[in-house]
C-alpha positions as CSV (number, residue, x, y, z in Angstrom):
1,M,-21.6,-9.5,-7.0
2,L,-19.4,-8.6,-4.0
3,S,-20.8,-6.2,-1.4
4,G,-18.8,-3.3,-0.1
5,V,-17.9,-5.1,3.0
6,Q,-16.8,-8.3,1.2
7,F,-14.7,-6.3,-1.2
8,F,-12.9,-4.6,1.7
9,V,-12.2,-7.9,3.6
10,L,-11.1,-9.7,0.4
11,S,-9.0,-6.7,-0.7
12,F,-7.1,-6.8,2.7
13,A,-6.6,-10.5,2.5
14,A,-5.2,-10.0,-1.1
15,L,-2.8,-7.2,0.1
16,V,-1.6,-9.6,2.7
17,T,-1.1,-12.4,0.2
18,V,0.9,-10.0,-2.2
19,G,2.9,-8.7,0.8
20,A,3.6,-12.2,1.9
21,A,4.6,-13.4,-1.6
22,G,6.9,-10.4,-2.1
23,L,8.7,-11.4,1.2
24,L,9.1,-14.9,-0.2
25,V,10.3,-14.2,-3.7
26,L,11.5,-10.6,-4.1
27,P,15.4,-10.4,-4.1
28,G,17.6,-8.2,-2.0
29,L,15.0,-7.8,1.0
30,Y,17.1,-9.5,3.7
31,T,20.6,-9.3,5.2
32,G,20.3,-13.1,6.0
33,P,18.1,-16.0,5.3
34,R,14.6,-15.3,3.9
35,L,11.6,-15.6,6.2
36,G,9.6,-19.0,6.0
37,L,6.0,-19.1,5.0
38,V,4.3,-18.6,8.3
39,D,6.6,-15.7,9.3
40,A,6.3,-14.1,6.0
41,V,2.4,-14.2,6.4
42,F,2.8,-12.8,9.8
43,T,5.0,-10.0,8.9
44,A,2.9,-9.0,5.9
45,A,-0.4,-9.3,7.8
46,S,1.3,-7.2,10.7
47,A,2.3,-4.4,8.1
48,V,-0.9,-4.3,6.2
49,C,-3.1,-4.4,9.4
50,V,-0.9,-1.7,10.7
51,T,-0.1,-3.6,13.8
52,G,3.6,-3.7,14.3
53,L,4.3,-7.1,15.8
54,I,7.5,-8.8,14.6
55,V,9.1,-12.1,14.6
56,V,12.4,-10.8,13.4
57,D,14.1,-7.3,13.9
58,T,13.1,-5.0,11.3
59,A,16.3,-2.9,11.7
60,T,18.8,-5.7,11.2
61,Y,16.8,-8.4,9.4
62,F,15.7,-6.4,6.5
63,T,17.7,-4.3,4.1
64,R,16.6,-0.9,3.0
65,W,14.6,-2.5,0.2
66,G,13.0,-4.9,2.8
67,Q,12.1,-2.0,5.0
68,L,10.7,-0.2,1.9
69,W,8.4,-3.1,1.0
70,L,7.0,-3.2,4.6
71,L,6.7,0.6,4.4
72,L,4.7,0.2,1.2
73,L,2.4,-2.4,2.8
74,I,1.8,-0.2,5.9
75,Q,0.9,2.8,3.6
76,A,-1.4,0.8,1.7
77,G,-3.0,-0.7,4.7
78,G,-3.5,2.8,6.3
79,L,-4.9,4.4,3.4
80,G,-7.2,1.5,2.8
81,I,-8.6,1.6,6.4
82,L,-9.0,5.5,6.4
83,T,-10.7,5.4,2.8
84,F,-13.1,2.5,3.6
85,A,-14.0,3.8,7.2
86,T,-14.9,7.3,5.7
87,L,-17.0,5.7,2.9
88,I,-18.9,3.7,5.5
89,I,-19.7,6.9,7.2
90,R,-20.5,8.7,4.1
91,F,-23.0,6.1,2.9
92,L,-24.1,4.2,5.9
93,G,-23.5,6.5,8.9
94,R,-25.4,9.8,8.2
95,R,-27.3,8.9,11.4
96,S,-25.7,5.7,12.2
97,A,-24.2,5.4,15.2
98,L,-20.9,3.9,15.3
99,E,-20.0,7.4,14.2
100,V,-22.5,9.0,16.5
101,E,-23.8,11.6,13.8
102,T,-26.3,14.1,15.0
103,A,-29.8,13.7,13.7
104,V,-30.2,17.2,12.5
105,G,-28.3,16.7,9.2
106,T,-25.2,18.8,10.4
107,G,-22.9,15.8,10.6
108,V,-19.7,15.5,8.7
109,A,-21.1,12.7,6.7
110,A,-23.3,15.2,4.9
111,Q,-20.4,17.6,4.3
112,L,-17.9,15.1,2.8
113,G,-19.3,14.8,-0.7
114,D,-18.8,12.2,-3.4
115,P,-16.3,9.3,-3.0
116,R,-13.8,10.7,-5.4
117,R,-13.6,13.8,-3.3
118,L,-13.3,11.6,-0.2
119,L,-10.5,9.6,-1.8
120,R,-8.5,12.7,-2.8
121,A,-9.0,14.3,0.6
122,V,-7.9,11.3,2.5
123,V,-4.8,10.7,0.4
124,T,-3.9,14.6,0.5
125,L,-4.4,14.8,4.3
126,T,-2.5,11.6,4.9
127,L,0.4,12.3,2.7
128,G,0.6,16.0,3.9
129,I,0.7,15.1,7.6
130,E,3.3,12.2,7.0
131,A,5.5,14.9,5.1
132,I,5.2,17.4,7.8
133,G,6.1,14.8,10.3
134,A,9.0,13.4,8.3
135,V,10.6,16.8,8.0
136,G,10.3,17.4,11.6
137,L,11.8,14.1,12.6
138,W,14.6,14.8,10.0
139,L,15.4,18.0,11.6
140,L,15.6,16.3,14.9
141,W,17.7,13.3,13.8
142,R,20.2,14.9,11.3
143,G,22.5,15.8,13.9
144,P,22.8,12.5,15.7
145,L,22.4,10.1,12.7
146,G,23.7,12.3,9.9
147,A,21.8,14.2,7.3
148,G,21.5,11.4,4.9
149,P,20.7,8.5,7.1
150,A,18.2,10.5,8.9
151,V,16.1,11.0,5.9
152,W,15.1,7.2,5.7
153,H,14.5,7.0,9.5
154,A,12.3,10.1,9.5
155,V,10.3,9.1,6.5
156,F,9.7,5.5,7.8
157,H,8.7,6.7,11.3
158,A,6.5,9.3,10.1
159,I,4.4,7.0,8.0
160,S,4.4,4.2,10.5
161,A,3.4,6.7,13.2
162,F,0.5,8.2,11.4
163,C,-0.7,4.9,10.2
164,N,-0.6,3.7,13.9
165,A,1.7,0.9,12.6
166,G,4.5,0.8,15.3
167,F,7.1,-0.6,13.0
168,S,10.6,1.0,13.6
169,T,13.9,1.1,11.8
170,F,15.8,1.1,15.3
171,G,16.2,-2.2,16.9
172,D,14.9,-1.0,20.3
173,S,12.0,1.0,18.8
174,L,12.4,4.4,20.5
175,V,14.0,3.3,23.7
176,G,17.1,4.9,22.6
177,W,15.2,8.3,22.2
178,R,13.5,8.2,25.6
179,G,15.6,11.2,26.8
180,S,14.6,13.3,23.8
181,M,11.3,15.2,24.4
182,P,11.1,16.5,20.9
183,V,11.4,13.1,19.3
184,L,8.6,11.6,21.5
185,L,6.3,14.4,21.2
186,S,6.7,14.4,17.6
187,V,5.9,10.8,17.2
188,S,3.0,11.2,19.7
189,A,1.6,14.0,17.7
190,L,1.5,11.8,14.5
191,V,0.1,8.9,16.4
192,V,-2.8,11.0,17.7
193,L,-3.6,12.6,14.3
194,G,-3.8,9.1,12.8
195,G,-5.8,7.9,15.7
196,L,-8.4,10.6,15.6
197,G,-9.4,9.8,12.1
198,F,-10.1,11.8,8.9
199,V,-13.8,12.5,9.9
200,V,-12.8,14.4,13.1
201,L,-10.0,16.1,11.3
202,E,-12.2,17.2,8.4
203,D,-14.9,18.3,11.1
204,L,-12.3,20.6,12.8
205,R,-11.1,22.0,9.7
206,A,-14.6,22.8,8.6
207,R,-15.4,24.5,11.8
208,Y,-12.2,26.3,12.7
209,V,-10.3,26.8,9.4
210,V,-12.9,27.4,6.6
211,R,-15.6,28.0,9.0
212,R,-18.1,26.2,7.0
213,V,-20.3,25.0,10.0
214,R,-21.2,26.6,13.3
215,R,-20.4,23.5,15.5
216,V,-18.5,20.4,15.5
217,T,-20.6,17.2,15.5
218,L,-21.4,15.1,18.5
219,H,-19.2,12.3,17.3
220,T,-16.1,14.7,17.3
221,R,-16.9,16.0,20.7
222,L,-17.2,12.5,22.1
223,V,-13.8,11.5,20.4
224,L,-12.0,14.6,21.7
225,V,-13.2,14.4,25.2
226,T,-12.7,10.6,25.5
227,S,-9.3,10.7,23.9
228,A,-8.3,13.6,26.2
229,I,-9.6,11.8,29.4
230,L,-7.8,8.5,28.5
231,V,-4.5,10.4,27.6
232,V,-4.4,12.6,30.6
233,G,-5.6,10.0,33.1
234,A,-3.3,7.4,31.8
235,T,-0.1,9.6,31.8
236,V,-0.7,10.5,35.4
237,V,-1.1,6.8,36.4
238,F,1.9,5.6,34.4
239,Y,4.0,8.5,35.9
240,G,3.0,7.3,39.3
241,F,3.6,3.6,38.6
242,E,6.9,3.9,36.8
243,S,8.6,6.8,38.2
244,G,10.4,4.5,40.6
245,H,10.5,1.6,38.2
246,T,11.3,1.9,34.4
247,L,11.4,5.7,34.3
248,R,13.4,6.0,37.6
249,D,16.8,6.9,35.7
250,L,15.1,10.1,34.0
251,G,14.5,13.6,35.2
252,P,11.2,15.0,36.0
253,I,10.4,16.4,32.6
254,P,11.6,13.2,30.6
255,R,9.5,11.1,33.0
256,W,6.4,12.9,32.3
257,T,7.2,12.9,28.5
258,N,7.8,9.1,28.5
259,A,4.5,8.7,30.8
260,L,2.7,10.7,28.0
261,F,4.2,8.5,25.5
262,M,3.2,5.2,27.3
263,A,-0.3,6.7,27.5
264,I,-0.6,7.5,23.7
265,T,1.0,4.5,22.0
266,P,-1.0,1.7,23.3
267,R,-3.9,3.2,21.3
268,T,-2.7,1.8,18.9
269,A,0.8,2.7,17.7
270,G,3.0,0.2,19.2
271,F,6.2,2.2,19.7
272,N,7.8,2.0,23.0
273,S,10.4,4.0,25.0
274,V,10.5,1.4,27.8
275,D,10.8,-2.4,28.1
276,Y,7.3,-3.7,28.5
277,G,8.8,-6.9,29.8
278,Q,10.0,-4.9,32.8
279,V,6.9,-2.6,33.6
280,S,5.1,-3.0,36.7
281,N,2.0,-5.2,36.9
282,P,-0.5,-2.2,37.3
283,S,1.1,-0.6,34.2
284,M,0.8,-3.7,32.3
285,A,-2.9,-4.0,33.2
286,L,-3.6,-0.4,32.3
287,T,-1.7,-0.9,28.9
288,V,-4.0,-3.8,28.2
289,G,-7.1,-1.8,28.9
290,L,-5.8,1.0,26.5
291,M,-5.2,-1.6,23.8
292,L,-8.6,-2.9,24.1
293,V,-10.1,0.7,23.9
294,G,-7.9,1.7,20.8
295,G,-8.6,4.9,18.7
296,S,-11.5,6.4,17.1
297,P,-13.8,5.4,14.3
298,G,-12.5,6.3,10.9
299,S,-9.1,6.3,11.7
300,T,-6.0,3.9,11.3
301,A,-6.3,2.9,15.0
302,G,-7.8,-0.5,16.1
303,G,-9.6,-1.5,19.3
304,I,-13.2,-1.3,20.2
305,K,-12.8,2.6,19.7
306,T,-13.3,5.6,21.9
307,T,-16.9,6.3,21.0
308,S,-18.0,2.7,21.9
309,V,-16.6,3.2,25.4
310,A,-18.0,6.7,25.8
311,L,-21.5,5.4,24.8
312,L,-21.5,2.5,27.1
313,V,-20.3,4.9,30.0
314,L,-23.0,7.3,29.1
315,L,-25.5,4.5,29.0
316,L,-24.5,3.3,32.5
317,I,-25.0,7.0,33.7
318,A,-28.3,7.3,32.3
319,R,-29.5,4.0,33.7
320,L,-28.3,5.1,37.2
321,R,-30.2,8.3,36.7
322,G,-33.3,6.4,35.7
323,D,-33.2,7.8,32.2
324,R,-34.2,5.6,29.3
325,R,-32.2,7.3,26.6
326,V,-28.5,8.4,26.3
327,S,-28.4,12.2,25.9
328,V,-25.2,14.3,25.8
329,A,-24.3,17.9,24.7
330,G,-28.1,18.7,23.9
331,R,-28.5,15.7,21.7
332,T,-30.1,12.2,22.1
333,V,-28.3,9.2,20.7
334,R,-30.4,6.7,19.1
335,D,-30.9,3.3,20.9
336,E,-29.5,1.4,17.8
337,T,-26.3,3.4,18.5
338,T,-25.6,2.1,22.0
339,Q,-26.8,-1.3,21.0
340,A,-24.3,-1.5,18.2
341,A,-21.5,-0.2,20.5
342,A,-22.4,-2.9,23.1
343,G,-22.4,-5.6,20.4
344,L,-19.0,-4.5,19.2
345,V,-17.7,-4.6,22.8
346,V,-19.2,-8.1,23.6
347,G,-17.8,-9.5,20.3
348,A,-14.4,-8.0,20.8
349,I,-14.3,-9.7,24.4
350,A,-15.5,-13.0,23.0
351,I,-12.9,-13.0,20.2
352,L,-10.1,-12.2,22.7
353,A,-11.1,-14.9,25.0
354,A,-11.3,-17.5,22.5
355,A,-7.8,-16.4,20.9
356,T,-6.2,-16.5,24.3
357,F,-7.6,-20.0,25.1
358,L,-6.2,-21.2,21.7
359,L,-2.8,-19.6,22.4
360,L,-2.7,-21.4,25.7
361,L,-3.3,-24.7,23.9
362,S,-0.9,-24.0,21.1
363,E,2.1,-23.0,23.2
364,P,4.5,-25.4,25.1
365,P,3.1,-27.1,28.3
366,A,4.9,-24.5,30.5
367,A,2.4,-21.9,29.5
368,A,-0.3,-23.9,30.9
369,T,1.0,-23.5,34.5
370,D,3.3,-20.3,34.2
371,R,1.3,-17.4,35.3
372,A,3.9,-14.9,34.0
373,D,3.7,-16.5,30.5
374,F,-0.1,-16.5,30.8
375,A,0.0,-12.6,31.4
376,R,2.3,-12.3,28.4
377,L,0.0,-14.2,26.1
378,I,-3.0,-12.0,27.3
379,F,-0.9,-9.0,26.5
380,E,0.0,-10.5,23.0
381,A,-3.6,-11.3,22.2
382,H,-4.7,-7.8,23.2
383,S,-2.0,-6.2,21.2
384,A,-2.8,-8.2,18.1
385,F,-6.6,-7.7,18.1
386,G,-6.2,-3.9,18.9
387,T,-3.5,-3.7,16.1
388,V,-1.1,-2.3,18.7
389,G,2.2,-3.9,18.2
390,L,3.5,-3.9,21.8
391,T,5.0,-7.0,23.1
392,M,6.4,-8.4,26.4
393,T,9.1,-10.0,24.3
394,K,6.8,-12.8,23.6
395,T,6.1,-12.7,19.7
396,A,9.4,-14.2,18.6
397,E,8.9,-17.0,21.0
398,L,5.7,-18.1,19.7
399,S,5.1,-21.6,18.2
400,P,4.2,-21.7,14.5
401,A,0.6,-22.4,15.6
402,G,0.7,-19.5,17.9
403,R,1.9,-17.2,15.2
404,I,-1.0,-18.3,12.9
405,I,-3.4,-17.4,15.6
406,I,-1.9,-14.1,16.3
407,T,-2.0,-13.6,12.4
408,V,-5.6,-14.3,12.2
409,L,-6.4,-12.2,15.2
410,M,-4.5,-9.2,13.6
411,F,-6.5,-9.6,10.5
412,V,-9.9,-9.9,12.3
413,G,-8.9,-7.1,14.8
414,R,-8.2,-4.9,11.8
415,V,-11.1,-5.6,9.4
416,G,-13.6,-7.4,11.6
417,P,-15.0,-4.3,13.8
418,L,-15.1,-2.2,10.7
419,S,-17.0,-4.8,8.7
420,L,-19.2,-5.5,11.5
421,A,-20.1,-1.8,11.9
422,A,-20.9,-1.7,8.0
423,A,-23.0,-4.9,8.4
424,M,-25.2,-3.5,11.3
425,A,-25.6,-0.2,9.5
426,L,-26.9,-2.1,6.4
427,A,-29.1,-4.2,8.6
428,Q,-30.7,-1.4,10.2
429,G,-31.7,-0.2,7.0
430,R,-33.4,-3.6,6.0
431,R,-35.0,-4.2,9.5
432,R,-38.9,-5.0,9.5
433,D,-41.0,-2.8,11.6
434,F,-42.6,-5.1,14.0
435,R,-41.7,-6.7,17.5
436,Y,-42.7,-9.6,19.5
437,A,-44.6,-9.3,22.8
438,H,-42.6,-8.1,25.7
439,E,-41.2,-10.4,28.4
440,D,-38.6,-9.3,31.0
441,V,-35.4,-11.1,32.1
442,A,-33.8,-10.5,35.2
443,V,-30.4,-8.8,35.2
444,G,-27.7,-8.0,37.8
């Protein structure tokens, strides 16, 4: 009998297979020739894993029926991630720590209830936020695009943004709307809500709307504080780096809006309002770092997650202070939690290093000596693993072998960290209560 983790991985693999089969056989999806097998699997995996990397232009290569097929895959993948992640927290994470629940029993996991209620709540919240986002975008686009055409663009972008997918029905993503502060802020809001995750949103609702609990959980606090630091800090840095570069043709307020958009979308939405092939090197490096961090546990976002980064930073501070345990906001985090976070980070770095090396081998010989191409491959690998979807115009240039590597990386980046989190939580419950004799190892 399959375990929950095995069922989750196989269900995503099956969804990718169904998506690719549809792209290969369904009529009326394309404006031109059909995708080949490798590109069909690549596109389906990108949609299901809510990544957004594309080998063809979604706006021009697909008909409305083709775009609808992609949108259905995005919605299914986003709901699957939200539901499974929340169930992990419900069954395995009451004191687990990738979700950093408090040990006093006031965590969100204890409030969420049975699986059927969870599923209803996740679906209702997702569709509700997407509907509000679609209405808002339609109001903004009905003038420039026309009331009728704006409906489809608004619905597509609302779902793609909340699911952190990054697919767009505009050929240049949102570059054409870089001067529209309401559009960029609306999309940013949807991305942030999707990246916070159901657990945080439910916790905030329980505290401030229905007032069922007296305090939010430590998990929610870490997610909100870490996310705010990343967004605000990255916005200021991007503004400084790009004001005289890709944003120099904009006024002060649009510059700040685009800098904010650049700080939000790499974690992990994939929309862009600037050409990432033209950004400065410092901005590229910062974007790669943001793609690695990603969003928060229990969300549609990828990456190593904000709580993992927060815990490792807190662990470093604790060690520098001489403290043996990580404590924050009047709570002590279990050692298993920080160890799990460290394991996820190390695993992610190892996977990215291996994938980048394979990409260097799979691409034409020029990639072995071209430093600019090396940077683009690193960017591509981080974008795929973090399920981001940003590219430095490299995706469509990849060889068939390179596309297969990126496809695997998108799948592993989507289901791997979450499956590993569940596996570690299960292993904690089965561990034997003994230890070997101590022996120290030098570090540093």
